[in-house]
C-alpha positions in Angstrom: -26.1 -20.0 -6.1 -26.2 -16.2 -6.3 -23.6 -13.6 -5.4 -25.5 -13.2 -2.1 -25.1 -16.8 -1.1 -21.3 -17.1 -1.5 -19.7 -17.4 2.0 -17.4 -14.6 3.0 -15.6 -13.5 6.1 -15.1 -10.1 7.6 -11.6 -8.8 8.1 -11.9 -10.0 11.7 -12.8 -13.5 10.6 -16.5 -13.5 11.3 -18.7 -15.4 8.7 -20.8 -13.1 6.5 -22.1 -12.9 2.9 -23.4 -10.3 0.6 -26.9 -11.2 1.9 -26.0 -9.0 4.9 -26.3 -6.1 2.4 -29.4 -7.4 0.6 -31.5 -4.6 -1.0 -28.4 -2.3 -0.9 -26.2 -1.0 -3.7 -22.7 -2.3 -3.1 -19.4 -1.0 -4.5 -17.0 -4.0 -3.9 -13.4 -3.1 -4.4 -10.2 -5.1 -4.1 -7.9 -2.9 -2.0 -4.3 -2.7 -1.0 -2.3 -0.5 1.4 1.0 -0.1 -0.5 -0.2 0.7 -4.0 0.0 3.8 -6.1 -3.8 3.7 -6.2 -4.2 3.5 -2.4 -5.2 7.2 -2.2 -8.5 6.0 -3.8 -9.5 5.0 -0.2 -10.3 8.8 0.2 -12.8 8.7 -2.7 -14.3 5.4 -1.5 -14.8 6.9 2.0 -16.4 10.0 0.5 -18.9 7.8 -1.4 -19.6 5.8 1.8 -20.4 9.0 3.7 -22.3 10.6 0.8 -24.6 7.6 0.0 -24.8 5.4 3.1 -28.1 6.8 4.2 -29.6 5.9 0.8 -28.9 2.2 0.9 -25.3 2.1 -0.3 -22.1 0.6 1.1 -18.5 0.2 0.0 -17.0 -3.2 0.7 -13.2 -3.4 0.7 -11.6 -6.7 -0.1 -7.8 -6.7 0.6 -5.7 -8.6 -1.9 -1.9 -9.3 -1.9 -1.7 -10.7 -5.5 -0.4 -7.5 -7.2 3.3 -6.9 -6.4 2.8 -7.9 -2.8 1.1 -4.5 -2.1 -1.1 -5.8 0.8 1.3 -7.8 3.0 -0.3 -6.8 6.3 -2.3 -8.9 8.8 -5.9 -8.2 9.4 -5.1 -5.9 12.3 -2.5 -4.0 10.3 -4.9 -3.5 7.4 -7.6 -2.3 9.7 -5.3 0.1 11.6 -3.8 1.5 8.3 -7.3 2.1 6.8 -8.8 3.7 9.8 -5.8 5.9 10.8 -4.5 6.9 7.4 -7.8 7.3 5.5 -10.5 7.3 8.1 -12.2 4.3 6.5 -15.6 3.5 8.1 -16.9 1.1 5.4 -16.7 -2.7 6.0 -13.6 -4.7 5.1 -13.6 -8.3 4.2 -10.8 -10.9 4.7 -7.8 -10.8 2.4 -8.4 -13.1 -0.6 -7.0 -14.0 -4.0 -9.0 -12.4 -6.8 -7.2 -14.2 -9.7 -5.7 -17.6 -10.4 -6.3 -21.1 -9.1 -7.0 -19.9 -5.5 -9.4 -17.2 -6.7 -12.2 -16.6 -4.2 -15.6 -17.9 -5.5 -17.0 -14.3 -5.3 -14.4 -13.1 -7.7 -14.9 -16.1 -9.9 -18.4 -14.8 -10.4 -17.6 -11.1 -10.5 -14.9 -11.4 -13.1 -17.4 -12.9 -15.6 -18.7 -9.3 -15.9 -17.4 -7.3 -18.8 -16.2 -3.7 -18.3 -17.3 -0.7 -20.4 -15.0 -2.0 -23.2 -16.6 -5.4 -23.2 -13.7 -7.1 -21.6 -14.3 -9.7 -18.8 -11.7 -11.9 -17.1 -9.1 -11.4 -14.5 -8.9 -8.4 -12.2 -6.2 -6.1 -13.7 -4.8 -4.6 -10.5 -5.7 -3.3 -7.1 -8.8 -1.0 -6.8 -10.9 -2.7 -9.5 -14.5 -1.9 -8.7 -17.7 -4.0 -9.0 -21.0 -2.1 -8.5 -23.7 -4.6 -7.4 -27.3 -3.4 -7.7 -29.9 -4.4 -5.2 -31.1 -6.8 -7.9 -27.7 -8.4 -8.2 -26.7 -6.8 -11.5 -23.0 -6.1 -11.7 -21.2 -3.1 -13.4 -17.4 -3.2 -13.6 -15.0 -0.4 -13.4 -11.2 -0.8 -13.9 -8.6 0.2 -11.3 -7.7 3.6 -12.7 -11.3 4.7 -12.7 -11.6 7.0 -9.6 -14.3 6.1 -7.1 -16.0 9.5 -7.7 -15.7 9.5 -11.5 -18.9 10.6 -13.1 -19.6 7.2 -14.6 -19.3 5.6 -11.2 -21.5 8.1 -9.3 -24.1 8.0 -12.1 -24.2 4.2 -11.8 -24.5 4.3 -8.0 -27.3 6.9 -8.1 -29.2 4.9 -10.7 -29.6 2.1 -8.1 -30.2 4.1 -4.9 -33.4 4.7 -3.0 -34.4 8.3 -3.4 
């Protein structure tokens, strides 16, 4: 099974998978509405607007495992993201990214080491996983801003020209 085969659900509960984004570059981010890093939604939306026409998408995955910072329902999350940050990129259902109930997608993604060579659990909200069209994963920790030079360089390395 590849990352593209793992069953997922949209925020509204519709079945999907990363196969829906095959041949695209994906920045998958565990997100939360009540976190000190929540303003990163602005940078994520800028990336979405800047690169969408070149085969790129941000995918937000809400998670409530870090200090209960994403307590909302699917409707509350969608409303918050669209009205507060103008989010247009897709959001998936709220899942666990760590622990026994870790979603299978994150079980695979967390095998990837970051720039310091460290793999393992997601550290906090807004951890980022860049997935190339070939399924290669690059990991950026939560405090790395979405438009940091290392993130945009990695995105651009995988985009169609």
